[in-house]
VOBA-1610 file (N, C-alpha, C; in pm, whole numbers, padded with zeros to 5 digits, always signed):
BEGIN
Met-08614-06596+02582Met-08621-06533+02722Met-08584-06632+02829Glu-08639-06756+02820Glu-08612-06853+02920Glu-08465-06891+02925Gln-08411-06905+02806Gln-08264-06930+02806Gln-08176-06819+02863Lys-08221-06697+02843Lys-08153-06589+02902Lys-08160-06598+03055Lys-08277-06630+03111Lys-08291-06651+03252Lys-08197-06754+03306Ile-08192-06864+03231Ile-08099-06974+03275Ile-07952-06926+03278Tyr-07917-06855+03165Tyr-07778-06800+03160Tyr-07755-06707+03281Ile-07843-06618+03312Ile-07820-06526+03426Ile-07812-06600+03562Ala-07896-06702+03571Ala-07894-06778+03699Ala-07758-06846+03713Glu-07708-06907+03614Glu-07589-06990+03615Glu-07467-06903+03633Val-07458-06786+03567Val-07354-06691+03576Val-07355-06636+03730Ser-07477-06607+03777Ser-07482-06558+03909Ser-07434-06661+04013Leu-07460-06795+03984Leu-07417-06895+04080Leu-07263-06917+04065Val-07204-06897+03953Val-07064-06901+03930Val-06997-06789+04028Val-07052-06671+04022Val-07010-06565+04105Val-07021-06603+04257Ile-07131-06659+04291Ile-07156-06701+04434Ile-07062-06815+04473Thr-07026-06904+04373Thr-06932-07010+04400Thr-06796-06961+04428Ile-06760-06849+04357Ile-06630-06791+04381Ile-06628-06723+04529Ile-06739-06660+04556Ile-06756-06606+04694Ile-06748-06716+04798Trp-06814-06829+04773Trp-06807-06937+04873Trp-06667-06988+04883Gly-06598-07000+04776Gly-06458-07039+04777Gly-06371-06940+04858Leu-06393-06812+04834Leu-06317-06710+04916Leu-06351-06712+05065Gly-06468-06770+05094Gly-06509-06782+05231Gly-06409-06864+05319Phe-06337-06951+05263Phe-06247-07041+05337Phe-06125-06950+05380Pro-06057-06876+05293Pro-05947-06790+05339Pro-05992-06673+05434Ile-06112-06630+05394Ile-06172-06510+05477Ile-06192-06561+05619Thr-06237-06683+05636Thr-06262-06744+05772Thr-06132-06749+05840Asp-06024-06788+05767Asp-05888-06792+05828Asp-05849-06650+05868Val-05879-06550+05790Val-05846-06416+05829Val-05914-06370+05962Ala-06045-06416+05970Ala-06122-06388+06093Ala-06061-06459+06211Ile-06012-06582+06198Ile-05941-06656+06311Ile-05809-06581+06347Asn-05742-06533+06251Asn-05611-06461+06282Asn-05634-06328+06347Ile-05749-06265+06327Ile-05785-06148+06394Ile-05808-06173+06535Gly-05858-06290+06567Gly-05887-06328+06703Gly-06022-06390+06737Phe-06106-06398+06625Phe-06239-06454+06635Phe-06223-06612+06651Gln-06300-06661+06748Gln-06306-06804+06764Gln-06429-06865+06681Ala-06432-06994+06669Ala-06528-07063+06576Ala-06671-07015+06607Asn-06713-07007+06725Asn-06852-06987+06757Asn-06886-06834+06728Lys-06783-06748+06753Lys-06811-06603+06725Lys-06828-06584+06570Ile-06749-06656+06498Ile-06759-06638+06351Ile-06898-06684+06301Met-06947-06791+06365Met-07072-06848+06327Met-07191-06760+06370Val-07175-06705+06493Val-07281-06613+06534Val-07290-06489+06446Gly-07173-06436+06401Gly-07169-06330+06311Gly-07237-06357+06176Arg-07199-06470+06114Arg-07245-06500+05987Arg-07398-06532+05984Phe-07438-06612+06088Phe-07578-06650+06093Phe-07675-06544+06141Leu-07625-06452+06225Leu-07698-06337+06267Leu-07736-06241+06157Ile-07625-06204+06085Ile-07639-06114+05971Ile-07725-06181+05865Ala-07707-06300+05829Ala-07782-06374+05724Ala-07925-06388+05765Gly-07950-06423+05890Gly-08084-06438+05939Gly-08166-06315+05929Ile-08107-06203+05977Ile-08169-06069+05962Ile-08207-06037+05821Leu-08105-06049+05734Leu-08129-06016+05587Leu-08234-06101+05525Leu-08234-06230+05553Leu-08323-06320+05490Leu-08471-06304+05554Thr-08474-06267+05677Thr-08601-06235+05742Thr-08672-06110+05673Ile-08588-06005+05641Ile-08640-05893+05574Ile-08688-05930+05430Val-08619-06014+05359Val-08651-06062+05225Val-08785-06141+05227Tyr-08795-06230+05326Tyr-08903-06326+05330Tyr-09004-06293+05439Tyr-09018-06169+05485Tyr-09108-06144+05598Tyr-09246-06180+05569Arg-09291-06176+05441Arg-09435-06204+05410Arg-09460-06350+05427Lys-09360-06436+05426Lys-09386-06578+05440Lys-09376-06624+05579Leu-09349-06541+05675Leu-09337-06578+05817Leu-09469-06639+05873Lys-09578-06605+05803Lys-09708-06662+05849Lys-09723-06807+05826Leu-09629-06861+05742Leu-09625-07003+05719Leu-09559-07088+05829Ile-09510-07020+05924Ile-09437-07092+06041Ile-09533-07154+06125Asp-09521-07289+06148Asp-09606-07363+06244Asp-09514-07453+06322Arg-09582-07532+06413Arg-09507-07621+06503Arg-09430-07719+06427Lys-09481-07782+06327Lys-09411-07893+06253Lys-09289-07841+06184Ile-09304-07734+06114Ile-09183-07677+06041Ile-09070-07634+06143Ile-09112-07589+06249Ile-09011-07551+06362Ile-08935-07682+06403Ile-09013-07779+06440Ile-08949-07908+06493Ile-08848-07958+06392Tyr-08890-07980+06265Tyr-08808-08038+06165Tyr-08697-07935+06127Gly-08727-07812+06126Gly-08624-07710+06091Gly-08514-07700+06190Val-08549-07726+06321Val-08445-07719+06427Val-08359-07845+06414Ile-08424-07964+06382Ile-08342-08086+06361Ile-08238-08067+06250Thr-08282-08015+06141Thr-08189-07996+06030Thr-08091-07893+06063Gly-08137-07783+06137Gly-08052-07678+06172Gly-07933-07722+06256Leu-07950-07829+06337Leu-07847-07886+06421Leu-07726-07933+06334Phe-07768-07995+06218Phe-07667-08053+06131Phe-07596-07924+06059Leu-07669-07823+06032Leu-07609-07702+05969Leu-07512-07646+06069Phe-07552-07637+06202Phe-07459-07581+06304Phe-07330-07662+06305Phe-07337-07800+06322Phe-07225-07881+06336Phe-07137-07878+06210Gly-07202-07866+06081Gly-07133-07858+05961Gly-07037-07736+05961Phe-07093-07622+05991Phe-07017-07499+05983Phe-06909-07490+06109Phe-06951-07547+06218Phe-06869-07550+06335Phe-06744-07630+06314Phe-06755-07752+06257Phe-06643-07840+06224Phe-06561-07779+06108Gln-06629-07707+06014Gln-06550-07643+05910Gln-06468-07530+05955Thr-06526-07450+06042Thr-06450-07336+06093Thr-06343-07384+06195Leu-06367-07484+06270Leu-06266-07537+06366Leu-06164-07606+06281Gly-06194-07671+06169Gly-06100-07734+06091Gly-05999-07635+06034Asn-06052-07517+06005Asn-05966-07402+05942Asn-05866-07357+06037Val-05887-07377+06164Val-05793-07339+06265Val-05666-07419+06257Phe-05679-07555+06228Phe-05572-07641+06234Phe-05517-07694+06101Thr-05590-07661+05986Thr-05542-07709+05859Thr-05540-07581+05772Thr-05497-07599+05641Thr-05498-07491+05546Thr-05632-07474+05487Ser-05652-07349+05439Ser-05783-07315+05376Ser-05806-07396+05243Ser-05701-07427+05181Ser-05705-07508+05063Ser-05755-07653+05080Lys-05696-07715+05182Lys-05736-07852+05225Lys-05880-07851+05283Asn-05912-07743+05358Asn-06039-07725+05416Asn-06147-07715+05303Gly-06114-07652+05199Gly-06211-07638+05086Gly-06225-07767+05010Phe-06122-07841+04977Phe-06137-07975+04906Phe-06201-08079+04994Ile-06173-08087+05114Ile-06224-08188+05206Ile-06375-08171+05220Thr-06416-08044+05242Thr-06565-08008+05253Thr-06637-08060+05136Gln-06583-08058+05019Gln-06652-08094+04901Gln-06690-08248+04901Leu-06628-08322+04991Leu-06667-08466+05005Leu-06808-08489+05043Asn-06872-08387+05092Asn-07024-08401+05135Asn-07095-08446+05015Ile-07067-08413+04893Ile-07136-08448+04776Ile-07128-08595+04747Val-07011-08649+04786Val-06990-08793+04766Val-07064-08875+04873Phe-07083-08818+04984Phe-07151-08894+05094Phe-07304-08894+05079Val-07365-08794+05007Val-07504-08774+05000Val-07573-08893+04940Pro-07534-08961+04828Pro-07608-09076+04782Pro-07623-09189+04888Phe-07531-09208+04975Phe-07540-09310+05074Phe-07645-09274+05186Leu-07655-09147+05213Leu-07758-09103+05300Leu-07894-09107+05226Tyr-07897-09078+05103Tyr-08024-09084+05035Tyr-08079-09228+05034Phe-07982-09322+05035Phe-08026-09468+05053Phe-08100-09493+05185Leu-08036-09435+05289Leu-08100-09445+05432Leu-08237-09387+05442Phe-08243-09270+05382Phe-08378-09192+05397Phe-08476-09218+05290Phe-08429-09237+05162Phe-08532-09254+05048Phe-08516-09387+04988Arg-08433-09472+05041Arg-08416-09614+04977Arg-08374-09600+04832Lys-08307-09493+04803Lys-08255-09483+04668Lys-08131-09560+04651Lys-08126-09646+04553Lys-08019-09743+04535Lys-07886-09673+04510Val-07782-09717+04576Val-07640-09676+04563Val-07584-09749+04442Asp-07527-09678+04340Asp-07474-09748+04222Asp-07322-09756+04226Ile-07267-09813+04137Ile-07125-09837+04124Ile-07045-09706+04121Tyr-07110-09602+04060Tyr-07045-09468+04055Tyr-07029-09409+04190Asn-07130-09422+04277Asn-07123-09371+04415Asn-07004-09439+04485Ile-06991-09566+04468Ile-06892-09643+04541Ile-06751-09613+04488Leu-06735-09602+04361Leu-06611-09571+04304Leu-06564-09421+04338Ser-06667-09336+04349Ser-06634-09201+04390Ser-06579-09195+04527Val-06635-09276+04622Val-06573-09284+04755Val-06437-09331+04755Val-06406-09434+04671Val-06269-09484+04658Val-06170-09372+04604Ile-06210-09302+04502Ile-06132-09195+04445Ile-06115-09086+04551Ala-06222-09055+04621Ala-06212-08943+04724Ala-06114-08980+04835Val-06124-09106+04882Val-06031-09156+04987Val-05888-09147+04942Met-05864-09175+04806Met-05732-09162+04761Met-05684-09014+04758Gly-05775-08928+04730Gly-05751-08789+04730Gly-05711-08735+04868Met-05795-08788+04963Met-05770-08751+05111Met-05631-08802+05149Phe-05597-08920+05102Phe-05466-08985+05140Phe-05349-08897+05086Val-05367-08852+04962Val-05257-08763+04898Val-05263-08628+04958Leu-05382-08572+04975Leu-05399-08433+05023Leu-05343-08421+05170Ser-05366-08519+05250Ser-05318-08514+05390Ser-05171-08550+05409Glu-05105-08605+05300Glu-04967-08637+05295Glu-04938-08744+05411Ile-05028-08835+05437Ile-05010-08930+05548Ile-04917-09042+05494Tyr-04878-09029+05370Tyr-04774-09129+05312Tyr-04632-09085+05344Val-04622-08957+05382Val-04483-08901+05425Val-04447-08956+05556Gln-04323-08987+05571Gln-04269-09040+05693Gln-04298-08950+05812Asp-04348-09003+05920Asp-04384-08934+06045Asp-04505-08844+06030Ala-04571-08839+05908Ala-04691-08752+05892Ala-04812-08820+05945Val-04903-08743+05999Val-05029-08802+06055Val-05147-08732+05990Phe-05259-08789+06003Phe-05386-08724+05960Phe-05412-08606+06055Asn-05396-08484+06001Asn-05404-08360+06076Asn-05544-08353+06145Ile-05544-08308+06270Ile-05677-08294+06340Ile-05773-08196+06270Gly-05714-08093+06200Gly-05797-08006+06122Gly-05857-08076+05997Asp-05783-08168+05939Asp-05842-08247+05833Asp-05954-08338+05881Phe-05939-08390+06006Phe-06040-08476+06068Phe-06164-08389+06092Tyr-06151-08275+06156Tyr-06262-08185+06176Tyr-06332-08156+06050Thr-06263-08122+05942Thr-06318-08098+05818Thr-06394-08207+05757Leu-06342-08329+05781Leu-06415-08451+05731Leu-06548-08462+05800Leu-06545-08433+05935Leu-06670-08431+06010Leu-06768-08328+05956Cys-06713-08213+05916Cys-06798-08106+05851Cys-06860-08158+05724Ala-06785-08236+05643Ala-06846-08283+05517Ala-06970-08386+05546Ile-06945-08468+05649Ile-07057-08565+05685Ile-07178-08488+05734Met-07146-08384+05823Met-07261-08304+05871Met-07338-08230+05768Val-07266-08173+05669Val-07322-08102+05560Val-07411-08200+05479Ala-07359-08323+05457Ala-07435-08421+05383Ala-07563-08455+05451Phe-07553-08476+05591Phe-07676-08492+05663Phe-07775-08379+05660His-07723-08252+05649His-07803-08136+05640His-07882-08137+05513Val-07810-08168+05403Val-07871-08162+05269Val-07979-08264+05260Val-07942-08393+05301Val-08040-08499+05287Val-08164-08486+05384Thr-08138-08462+05507Thr-08245-08440+05601Thr-08337-08325+05558Gly-08279-08217+05510Gly-08360-08105+05455Gly-08448-08136+05342Ser-08388-08217+05252Ser-08463-08258+05137Ser-08572-08358+05174Tyr-08537-08445+05265Tyr-08640-08546+05313Tyr-08757-08480+05387Phe-08729-08387+05472Phe-08840-08323+05549Phe-08921-08229+05456Met-08854-08156+05366Met-08936-08068+05280Met-09024-08145+05186Lys-08973-08249+05134Lys-09054-08328+05037Lys-09164-08405+05114Lys-09138-08455+05231Lys-09247-08531+05301Lys-09351-08442+05355His-09316-08318+05403His-09419-08232+05465His-09448-08111+05384Glu-09387-08103+05258Glu-09408-07995+05164Glu-09391-07853+05232Phe-09280-07841+05301Phe-09245-07709+05365Phe-09201-07606+05263Asp-09216-07485+05287Asp-09172-07376+05206Asp-09018-07366+05227Pro-08937-07381+05112Pro-08789-07389+05131Pro-08731-07275+05199Ala-08776-07152+05173Ala-08729-07022+05226Ala-08746-07021+05381Ile-08863-07046+05426Ile-08883-07050+05569Ile-08814-07160+05644Phe-08808-07274+05571Phe-08743-07395+05634Phe-08592-07363+05656Val-08530-07311+05554Val-08389-07279+05563Val-08364-07162+05664Leu-08457-07062+05676Leu-08452-06959+05768Leu-08453-07015+05914Ile-08534-07113+05937Ile-08532-07169+06070Ile-08406-07254+06101Asn-08353-07307+06001Asn-08212-07373+06004Asn-08112-07274+06043Ile-08118-07157+05982Ile-08019-07055+06008Ile-08030-06997+06156Tyr-08154-06971+06195Tyr-08177-06926+06329Tyr-08137-07022+06434Thr-08168-07148+06405Thr-08127-07263+06498Thr-07971-07266+06523Ala-07904-07260+06407Ala-07752-07259+06410Ala-07710-07138+06486Met-07773-07028+06466Met-07723-06900+06530Met-07746-06908+06680Ile-07860-06961+06723Ile-07889-06964+06871Ile-07794-07056+06941Ile-07771-07175+06871Ile-07673-07269+06936Ile-07533-07203+06940Ser-07494-07133+06832Ser-07368-07075+06835Ser-07353-06963+06943Ile-07467-06897+06972Ile-07459-06790+07076Ile-07435-06856+07211Phe-07503-06967+07243Phe-07486-07042+07372Phe-07343-07088+07377Ala-07291-07150+07269Ala-07157-07205+07271Ala-07050-07094+07286Met-07083-06980+07219Met-06987-06866+07232Met-06980-06817+07382Leu-07095-06805+07436Leu-07099-06759+07588Leu-07033-06853+07683Ile-07041-06980+07643Ile-06989-07079+07739Ile-06835-07106+07723Phe-06786-07112+07586Phe-06655-07160+07562Phe-06558-07045+07515Asp-06607-06945+07449Asp-06518-06847+07384Asp-06463-06738+07480Thr-06351-06681+07454Thr-06301-06564+07521Thr-06336-06447+07424Tyr-06307-06324+07473Tyr-06341-06206+07396Tyr-06224-06125+07354Pro-06187-06127+07221Pro-06063-06066+07174Pro-06089-05910+07175Ser-05979-05831+07180Ser-05988-05697+07159Ser-05983-05661+07016Ile-06104-05608+06968Ile-06117-05581+06827Ile-06177-05446+06802Thr-06162-05399+06679Thr-06223-05270+06641Thr-06330-05297+06543Val-06410-05191+06513Val-06523-05211+06409Val-06474-05264+06275Val-06349-05211+06235Val-06284-05253+06117Val-06260-05403+06106Asp-06236-05458+06224Asp-06207-05606+06228Asp-06324-05694+06203Leu-06443-05633+06197Leu-06566-05712+06182Leu-06590-05743+06032Trp-06513-05690+05940Trp-06541-05708+05803Trp-06547-05856+05754Pro-06463-05942+05812Pro-06471-06086+05765Pro-06607-06146+05801Leu-06665-06098+05911Leu-06795-06156+05950Leu-06910-06104+05860Val-06891-05977+05823Val-06991-05913+05733Val-06987-05984+05596Phe-06866-06008+05557Phe-06847-06083+05424Phe-06919-06217+05426Leu-06892-06291+05540Leu-06946-06430+05550Leu-07102-06424+05570Gly-07146-06323+05641Gly-07296-06316+05667Gly-07367-06263+05546Val-07319-06160+05491Val-07399-06096+05373Val-07380-06171+05247Leu-07251-06191+05207Leu-07231-06250+05072Leu-07227-06407+05082Asn-07150-06467+05170Asn-07136-06605+05173Asn-07266-06677+05209Thr-07347-06619+05299Thr-07460-06701+05353Thr-07589-06646+05293Ala-07622-06517+05328Ala-07750-06460+05280Ala-07762-06460+05124Leu-07669-06390+05059Leu-07675-06377+04914Leu-07654-06512+04843Gly-07577-06592+04909Gly-07545-06727+04858Gly-07674-06807+04848Phe-07750-06804+04963Phe-07878-06882+04970Phe-07979-06832+04861Leu-07987-06699+04848Leu-08086-06639+04762Leu-08053-06681+04613Val-07926-06670+04576Val-07884-06703+04443Val-07907-06849+04412Gln-07859-06940+04504Gln-07871-07074+04483Gln-08017-07124+04469Ser-08102-07065+04552Ser-08250-07098+04544Ser-08298-07055+04417Tyr-08267-06935+04361Tyr-08310-06896+04229Tyr-08259-06983+04119Ala-08130-07013+04128Ala-08068-07098+04025Ala-08140-07252+04026Leu-08167-07305+04142Leu-08230-07430+04142Leu-08365-07427+04083Lys-08438-07317+04085Lys-08570-07298+04022Lys-08558-07296+03880Ile-08450-07232+03822Ile-08435-07199+03680Ile-08363-07298+03609Ser-08246-07344+03659Ser-08155-07430+03581Ser-08172-07580+03627Leu-08085-07665+03574Leu-08097-07805+03607Leu-08005-07840+03720Pro-08055-07939+03810Pro-07978-07977+03927Pro-07841-08023+03895Thr-07830-08087+03784Thr-07698-08142+03746Thr-07596-08029+03713Arg-07638-07934+03642Arg-07556-07826+03608Arg-07516-07744+03740Ile-07612-07731+03828Ile-07592-07665+03946Ile-07481-07726+04032Ser-07491-07858+04042Ser-07395-07937+04112Ser-07255-07924+04062Leu-07241-07920+03927Leu-07112-07904+03863Leu-07055-07770+03889Ile-07135-07671+03889Ile-07088-07537+03912Ile-07041-07521+04063Val-07125-07571+04153Val-07090-07565+04300Val-06962-07647+04328Ala-06944-07748+04244Ala-06820-07826+04275Ala-06691-07751+04260Leu-06700-07639+04191Leu-06573-07559+04169Leu-06540-07470+04295Glu-06626-07479+04390Glu-06601-07402+04515Glu-06459-07429+04576Ser-06428-07560+04572Ser-06297-07600+04633Ser-06171-07539+04556Val-06197-07533+04422Val-06087-07469+04338Val-06076-07329+04372Phe-06185-07242+04391Phe-06171-07110+04421Phe-06118-07097+04560Ala-06150-07190+04651Ala-06091-07187+04791Ala-05943-07189+04778Ala-05885-07279+04695Ala-05743-07291+04690Ala-05684-07166+04630Ile-05747-07113+04521Ile-05696-06997+04458Ile-05696-06883+04551Gly-05806-06864+04636Gly-05821-06756+04726Gly-05709-06763+04844Ala-05682-06894+04881Ala-05587-06920+04987Ala-05444-06881+04937Val-05419-06895+04810Val-05288-06862+04755Val-05275-06698+04744Leu-05381-06640+04697Leu-05381-06496+04668Leu-05401-06421+04807Ile-05475-06464+04902Ile-05504-06389+05025Ile-05412-06429+05133Leu-05386-06562+05144Leu-05300-06608+05267Leu-05164-06646+05225His-05137-06642+05083His-05011-06676+05040His-04968-06820+05070Glu-05071-06909+05070Glu-05045-07051+05093Glu-04954-07108+04977Val-04875-07205+05011Val-04786-07269+04905Val-04861-07377+04837Val-04855-07376+04707Val-04923-07478+04629Val-04829-07607+04615Ser-04854-07711+04679Ser-04777-07827+04678Ser-04830-07930+04575Tyr-04744-08032+04546Tyr-04783-08133+04449Tyr-04906-08212+04517Ser-04892-08227+04651Ser-04998-08309+04732Ser-05126-08234+04712Leu-05126-08102+04727Leu-05246-08028+04721Leu-05313-08035+04584Val-05231-08021+04480Val-05284-08031+04341Val-05334-08165+04307Ile-05260-08268+04336Ile-05297-08411+04302Ile-05419-08451+04390Gly-05409-08434+04517Gly-05513-08466+04604Gly-05641-08389+04580Gly-05623-08259+04554Gly-05743-08178+04520Gly-05812-08219+04395Leu-05732-08255+04298Leu-05789-08293+04167Leu-05863-08433+04186Leu-05808-08519+04268Leu-05873-08652+04290Leu-06008-08634+04358Ile-06007-08542+04459Ile-06133-08521+04525Ile-06239-08445+04439Leu-06191-08353+04370Leu-06283-08285+04263Leu-06329-08387+04157Gly-06234-08467+04120Gly-06271-08575+04019Gly-06379-08671+04076Ala-06369-08707+04200Ala-06465-08791+04267Ala-06605-08727+04266Val-06597-08601+04296Val-06729-08529+04302Val-06788-08521+04161Leu-06718-08493+04052Leu-06761-08483+03925Leu-06808-08623+03874Phe-06730-08722+03905Phe-06758-08866+03865Phe-06891-08908+03925Asn-06915-08866+04049Asn-07034-08896+04118Asn-07156-08836+04062Glu-07138-08712+04010Glu-07251-08631+03956Glu-07277-08670+03805Val-07179-08679+03727Val-07193-08688+03580Val-07210-08830+03540Lys-07150-08930+03612Lys-07151-09072+03576Lys-07125-09099+03425Pro-06993-09065+03390Pro-06959-09049+03245Pro-06977-09172+03161Phe-06962-09288+03219Phe-06967-09414+03136Phe-07104-09486+03144Lys-07205-09420+03194Lys-07336-09488+03220Lys-07398-09496+03079Lys-07461-09616+03046Lys-07522-09630+02920Lys-07635-09529+02893Asn-07704-09500+02995Asn-07811-09395+02985Asn-07742-09264+02988Arg-07737-09193+02878Arg-07670-09060+02868Arg-07755-08945+02899Lys-07860-08963+02956Lys-07958-08859+02986Lys-07898-08742+03058Ile-07819-08769+03164Ile-07762-08662+03252Ile-07663-08585+03169Leu-07580-08647+03089Leu-07485-08575+03007Leu-07557-08485+02908Lys-07663-08529+02847Lys-07745-08445+02758Lys-07796-08326+02829Glu-07831-08338+02949Glu-07888-08226+03029Glu-07773-08120+03046Val-07652-08169+03080Val-07542-08081+03103Val-07499-08011+02976Ile-07497-08081+02867Ile-07463-08012+02732Ile-07569-07934+02687
//
C-alpha cells in the first residue's frame, strides 16, 4: 500500500511538472493577448490564494504575528521570482525562459551555505561551471554581434530570486516550526498584494473579453494552486531526491510546449545549451561519482 501511494504521488508530480512546463508558453500567450507582467501575477496569485484558502481554512487559526512577518519576507522573493520570470518571457523565448529558470536548483546549495553553514562540495561548483556553459550556448553570445538578451538576464534574476525563496522558506520553517501550508499561503498573498499595487501603478488596461482570461485561470488553478497541493503531498510521501529529479524535467516540457503551442524553432543552441543546464541540475542533485552511493540507492 505504501509503495502504491509513492507511485501515485510521483505520477501526479510528473503531471504537475508537465503543467509547470506548459506554464511558460501559456504565459507567453497571456502576454500576446495584452496582459502585462503584474496583471498575470495578480491573476495567478489571486486565484491560487482563494483556492488554497478554501482547502486550508481550518488551519487559518495557526496564523500569528511571527509567521506573518517571515511569510511576508519570503513572499517578497516569491513575487520577484515570478515577476522577473514573467518579464523575461516578454523579451526571450519560452524555451530559454524554462531552461534558465531551472538554474535556481544550482544556486540553492550556495545559499544553504549562507543560511545553514552547509558545506558546498565540488559537485555544486562543477554544476555552476556546466550551467554557465549552458547559458553561454543557450544565449548564443558566441555568435558575432550577439548579446546577452535582456530577457535572459531577467530570467537569470528570476532563478536567483526563486533560490532565495526556497532557502529562506526552508530556513524560517525549520527554525520556527511553521505550518508549511499556512506559510506558503502567506507567501502567495504577499506576492498577490504587491502585484496589485504594481499593476495599479505601472500597468495599462488592455481591451479583453472573458474568454481571454483562460491563461490566467490555467496559471492560477493548475500551475499554482494544484501544483502546490501535489508537490506538498509528494514531498510527504516520496524521497526529496526523486522529487528534485522529476521537477528538473519542467524545462524540457517548457521547450516541448513552446514548440507545440508557440511554434518556436528548435535550434542547436537551444538543444545543446538546454541539455547542459539540465545536466548541471541533475549533476548537482545526483552527484554520480560520489563514493557514498546513498543518494543513488534512494533514486533506484
